[in-house]
N, C-alpha and C positions, 0 to 999 in steps of 0.2 A: 393058854400059855404053852402047852406042849406042842401044838401045831407050829407056833412061831419058832420055837427052839428047833424043831425038826426042819423047818424051812431054812433057818440059818446054818444048820449043819449039812443038810443034803444038797441044797442048791449050789453052794460053792464047789462041792465035789463033782456034781453033774456038769456044771459049767467048765470046770477044769478038764474033765474027761472029754467034753465036746471040743474045747479049744485044742487039746492035744491031738484029737483025731483030725480036725480041720487043718491043723499045722502040719501033720504028717502028710496030708494030701496036697495042700497048697504050698507049703514051705513056710519058713519063719517070717520073712518080710511081708508076703501077701497077707498072712494071718494078722500080723501087727497092724498093717494098713487097714484091714477090715475093721479091726477094733477101733482105730482112731477115726476112720471115716464114719462109721455108724454113730460114734459118740458126737462128732462135730455136726453131722447132718441132723441127728436126733435133737441135739440141743438147739439148733437153729429152728427146726420145725416147732419144737415145744415153745420157744420164745415167741414165734410168730402167732401160734394158736393161743398162747397165754395172753398176749396183748389184745387179741380179738375178744377173748373171754372177759378181760377187764373192761373193754368197751361195752359189752352186753350187760355186765354187772352194773356199771355206772348208769346205763340207760334204764335198767330196771329200778334202781334206787331213785333216780330222778322222777320216774313215773310212779313212784311209791308202790311198786310191785315187789313181792318177795322174790329175791334173786336166787331161788333154789337151784334151778338148772345151771346158771353160770357158776355157782359155787361148786356143784358136783363136777362140771366140766373142768374147772380150775384144779380141783383135787386130782382128777384123773390125769390131767396134763402134767401136774407136778410129779405124780408117781411115774408117769411115762418118762419124763426127763431124768428122774433119778435112775430108772432102769436103763436108759440109753447111755448114760455116762458111766455105768457100771460095766466093766469088761465082761463079755459073755455072749453066747449065742441065744440062749433061752430068754435072758433078760431083754435083749434087743428085739426079739420077736414079740414079746409081750408089750414092750415099750412102743414099738411102731404100731401095734394093734390098738393101743389106747389113743394113739394120735389119729387114727382113722375114725372119722365121725360116726360112721355106721356101726363099727365095732364098739366104739365108746358108748353109743346109745344102748347097744345090747348089754354091755357090762353094767351100765347104770340101772337098766331095767332088772337085771338079775340081782344086783345088790339091793334094790328097793324091795323086790319080792322076798329076799332073805330077811331083810329088816322087818317087813310086815309080818312074816311068819314068826319071827322071834318075839315081836310084840304080842301077837295072838297067843303064843304059847307061854307068855309070862316071863320069858328070859330077859326081856328088856321092858322097863317101865318108863312111861313118859308123864311128866307133870308140866302143865302149862300154867304159868302164873301171869296174871294180868296186873293192872295197876292196883295198888292197895293190898290189904290183907285178905287172903282167901277165906279166912275163918269168919269174916263178916257175912252178913246176909244181903239179900237184894239181888243185884244183877249177876252174881257169881264172881264179881271182881272185888267185892268187899267195899268198905267205906272209902270214899275219896276225900282227900283233904284239899280244901280250897286254899290256894296260896295267894296271899295278898302282897303285892309289890308296891312300895311307895318310895318316893324320893326322901332322902334324909333331911332335905331342907324344908319339906312340908311340915306344918305343925301336926302333932299327933291327933288322931281322931278321938272324940270324947268316948270314954269307956274303955280305952285301950291302953 
């Protein structure tokens, strides 16, 4: 929580200082145009890449594959879009970096390594639940209940 608070306090101050320096060199109008153009271009790129990711996600789901990569790409593109519509120099740099496929892959790999390390160190615990109650015995998924579906117009079966 402390890092997040620090990020929300320090980042705006750094962004403001950078914008003031850029404004002093370029002037007010070019600096404002820079902010608007990076926001519009970034939003358009994020939209385009986001639609491509949605297509990959749908293809994975139709092929009954776990869509882990498209989900991670989608999250990265969403973060990139948020950073690009936020006025600032550093946020634009990070946002455009996340829209670059090679840099996004590197960021995803780093995030995965960090997550794996947290799991190994016990800072994050994962529980996977299958169908049924895990406390049951057998295949690890516990007892499965067979569901019987019948038409209400059919006569009831004997013994039921």
